[in-house]
N, C-alpha and C positions, 0 to 999 in steps of 0.2 A: 378749766385751770382751777376754778373754785374748788371743785371737788378734790382736786391734787393737793391743793392747800390745806384743805380741811384733814385729809389723810395723813399728809407730812406732820401737822400739828398733833394729831392723835398719836401717831409713831413716836414723836418726841416726847410727848407726855408719858407713854408708856415707857420709854427708855429712862426718863427721869425717875419714875416711880421705881422701876427695877433697881437703878442705880441707889437711890436713896434707902430703899428697903435693905439692900446690900450693906449699908452703913449703919442699919439698926433702926431706922425710923419705921414707923408703923402708919399705913394709909388709913385716914379717916374718911376722905370724901374726894371725889374727882368732879370738876366742871360744875362748881357750885354758882349759881346765878341769882342776881338780884337785879333791881332796877338801875342800880349805880354801874354794875360790871359783873365780872365773872372772875372767881378764884380757879386756877388750874388744877391745883392739888393741896389738900389740906391733909397735914401728917402729924403724928406725935413724936416728939425727940425726948423721951424720958416724960418729965411732967410738962413739957413746952409744948404749945400747940404752934404749929409752923404752917404759915401760908406760903406756898410755893408758886412763884411765877416762872413759867417754862418759856424760854426763848431759843428759837432755832435760827440758824444762818447757814446758808450754803457755803459762804466763805466770810471772811472778815474784811473784805475790801472797804465796806462802809461802815466798820465798827462791828463789835461784838453784840451778841443778843443783849447782854445785860446793859451795854451804852445805849440801847434803844429805848430804855425805860424812862420816860419823861416825869417831871414832877406831877404833871396832870395825872399820868397813869399810876403813880404812886398813890395819889390822893383817891382815885377811884378804888384800888386795890384795899386801901385803908378802909374806906367807907363800906365795901362789901365785906370785909373782915369783921367789922364793928357788926354789921347785920347778921352775918354767921354767928357770932358769939351771942347776939340777942335771941337768934332763934333756937340756941342750944346752951341754955342756962347752966348745964352742968359743968361747961367750960370757963364761966364767968371769972372764977378766981385763980385761972391757971396763967402763968406767963406766957406770952406770945412773942413769936418773931417773924419776920418776912425774909425768906431766902429766894435767891434766883438760881436757877439752873440754865446755863447757857451752852447750847450745844452747837458745835461748829462741825460741819461735815466738808472737808476738803479732800482733794485726790490723795495726798499722802497721810492724812491723819482724820480720826474721828475722835474729837475731844469733848469732854463734858467738864465744864468749870461750874464748881459748886460755890456760891457766895452766901455765906452765912450772914444773917443779920445785915442784909444788903442796904436797907434804908437808914441807917445810922448816918449821921452828919459828922 
């Protein structure tokens, strides 16, 4: 089961990258790890560095993938993004944002929901 979950996650990330590249973004890095967590995808949207969290749900019975991102998860993503920027000083002065790609696969639909600047309050 774990192998299936990993494969599904990788497929969702691949789908998200393909979708975002089609929207004009450029992939910088995938699966960046730190002690605080992992960033699924890091992209450029013009001058903006975009940290993308990819969430897949088989259906929306328990909510969308985007709804599953807690404040604690947001804090981990932000800390990991800060670490990434520290490791890559050429991006220090660039604007950043956090996007969420929520992918839902239901019998009648296969939907991608792109939420730009998802962590704004």
